[in-house]
VOTI-207366 format. One record per residue (C-alpha): residue in three letters; z, x, y. Coordinates in steps of 0.5 Angstrom, whole numbers, plus 500, padded with zeros to 3 digits. Example, Ala and Ser with C-alpha at 12.3 -4.5 7.8 and 13.67 -1.06 7.14 Angstrom:
BEGIN
ala516525491;ser514527498;
# end
This chain:
BEGIN
met603374188;ser599380185;ala604386184;ser600390189;ala602385194;ala609384192;glu610391194;lys608389201;pro613386206;val612379208;val612377215;gly614371219;lys617368212;pro618360213;ala625357212;glu628357205;gly625351201;his618351205;lys612352201;ala608355207;ser608362206;val606369210;glu603375206;leu601382208;thr596385203;lys589388203;asp582385202;ala577388197;his575393203;gly582396203;leu583393210;asp590390212;val590382212;val595377213;ile595371208;leu597364211;arg598358206;asp601351208;pro604346204;arg597342202;gly594348200;phe590350206;phe589357207;ala587362213;gln586370213;val587374219;his585381219;leu589386223;his582389225;gly580385231;gly586381230;gln581376227;val581370223;thr576371218;ala577365213;trp580358213;lys579354207;asn582347205;glu586344199;arg579344195;gly578351197;glu572350201;asp570354207;leu571351214;leu569357218;phe563361216;thr563369215;ser556372214;ser555375207;lys552381210;ala558382215;ile560389215;phe568390214;lys568398216;pro572399223;pro570400228;lys564395227;ala566388229;ile566383223;arg561377223;gly564371223;gly571367223;ile574368230;pro572374233;ile576375240;ser572377246;phe576381251;pro576383257;gln569381257;phe564376254;ser557378253;asn554384256;phe556382263;gly561387265;val564394265;thr565394257;glu561394251;gln558387249;his564382248;gly569387250;phe573391245;ala579387242;arg574385236;asn573392235;arg581395235;leu586395230;trp592390232;ala599391230;ile604385228;asp608383234;pro615386233;asp618382238;pro614375238;ala616369242;pro620364238;leu617358234;pro618351237;pro624348233;thr620343230;gly622344223;asp615343220;asn612346214;lys608352219;ala606359217;ser604363223;ile603371224;asp604374231;leu599380233;ile599384239;leu594389242;lys595394248;gln592400251;ser592405246;ser588411247;asn585415253;glu578412250;asp581405252;gln582408259;lys575410260;ile573403258;trp577399262;asn583403266;his588397266;ser595397262;phe596390258;glu599386253;phe595381249;arg599377244;leu596373239;arg599367235;val595364229;met598358226;leu597354220;gly600347220;pro603342215;glu596338216;gly592344215;glu590345222;leu589352225;gly592354232;leu591360236;thr595362242;ala593368246;arg597371252;val595376256;arg600380261;asn598385266;met603391265;asp599395271;ser601396278;lys595393280;pro591386279;phe586386274;ser581380272;phe578379265;thr574374261;val575371254;ala573367249;phe575365241;gln568366238;thr569361233;tyr564360227;phe564354224;ala561353217;val556347217;thr552344211;asp545344215;ile545345222;ser539340223;glu544335221;val550337226;arg551334233;ile557336238;glu560331242;gly564332249;leu559336252;glu554331255;thr553330262;leu556337263;asp553343267;tyr551349263;leu548356264;asp543358259;asn543365257;leu536364254;gln533363261;asn537368265;arg543364266;glu540359270;arg544353271;phe542346268;thr545339266;glu546337259;gln542330259;gly543328251;asp548323249;ala550329244;leu548336243;thr543337237;phe539343234;glu532344233;gly532352235;glu536357238;val541356243;asp546360247;arg549356253;val556357257;tyr558349258;leu562349264;asn569345266;thr569342259;pro574337257;thr580339253;lys577336246;ile570337243;ala568334236;ile563338232;ile560332227;asp557335220;his553328218;glu552331211;lys559334209;lys562328212;thr566332216;thr568332223;phe572338227;val576336233;ile577342237;lys583342242;lys583347248;asp588349254;gly587354259;leu580355257;pro575351261;asp568353258;ala565353252;val560357249;val555354244;trp551359240;asn546359234;pro541365233;trp536360229;glu531364225;arg527369229;lys534372231;ala538371225;lys533376222;ala534381227;leu541381226;thr543387221;asp550383219;phe547376219;gly543373213;asp536371214;asp537363213;glu545363214;tyr543360221;lys542354218;his550354215;thr554355222;ile555353229;cys559358234;leu563354239;gln567358243;pro573356247;ala572361253;ala574363260;ile567366263;glu564363269;lys571364273;pro574370271;ile582370270;ile585374275;leu592377274;lys597380279;pro602385276;gly607382271;glu603375271;glu601372264;trp595368262;lys596363256;gly590360252;arg590356246;gln585352241;lys587348235;ile582345230;ile583339225;thr578337220;val577329219;tyr574327213;ser570320213;ser563317212;tyr563315219;his564320225;ser561318232;gly566313235;arg570312228;leu575318229;asp582315228;pro585317235;met592316233;arg592321227;val588326232;leu592326238;ala598326234;ser596333230;phe595336237;asp602335240;ser604342238;ile600349237;
# end
């Protein structure tokens, strides 16, 4: 631990003797970050700006999430990459700014987090909270709420996010939400997504027209911007060149957005490298088609958990016992 980091409080410290660790420090841009480390050497970085996971690395130091080399680390600009949170709306279909304001706000460390499950595992976690904080927020979305987010790094290097939104208002409100997860891949042309076959989707490139997925897996030859509906709880992203499969398990998030800007749109994005579309796929567990409605005092909960499986064989060759066992708790 660096001298500057040593002077800062350690938050959510694991039990004595565990190698998992949680550290509050600052990044190279002077922004507050929380560093999670697990016993195997996996690493996750969470920015308080945006309540956003901005890095997840395996024990070899390889990036599992993509963050653009041109990402802007200057609030209130959202950080391009990692896992931004869209709330209280996804895209520009709503009353607030595109993808809502949660990814542009400064989150706080939750002073009263829910207790961790008494599993005894080597887990590192941090609990964050976002509330309506200003008159400006009220002008954008005039509802009182609490958004709690737990980020957890498990003993097998798995990354878990649990979101809870509570209505603190005197009247009902509705919202849409998404975990905009940017996965790092070797070559987008060698990537396939399994678990979305035969499902209906809304195509944002064709005025949200509804189609049905015809392929036995989703592959990429151009720009994609789709909202898949009523998706299964488990989806796999297969990177053939890296011999890696990401398995995403989700709950409370019925939809899944798949996005890649491809060459033309990548060049139009100021915070995205011209060729970086080749090295990422954005798969976003979400609740979009049917907004979530909360009455006063009600709470919504949504979760995603990601594990990496390394093998020279992917499709149909995942070890189901290992994968399912890793999903027993988030």
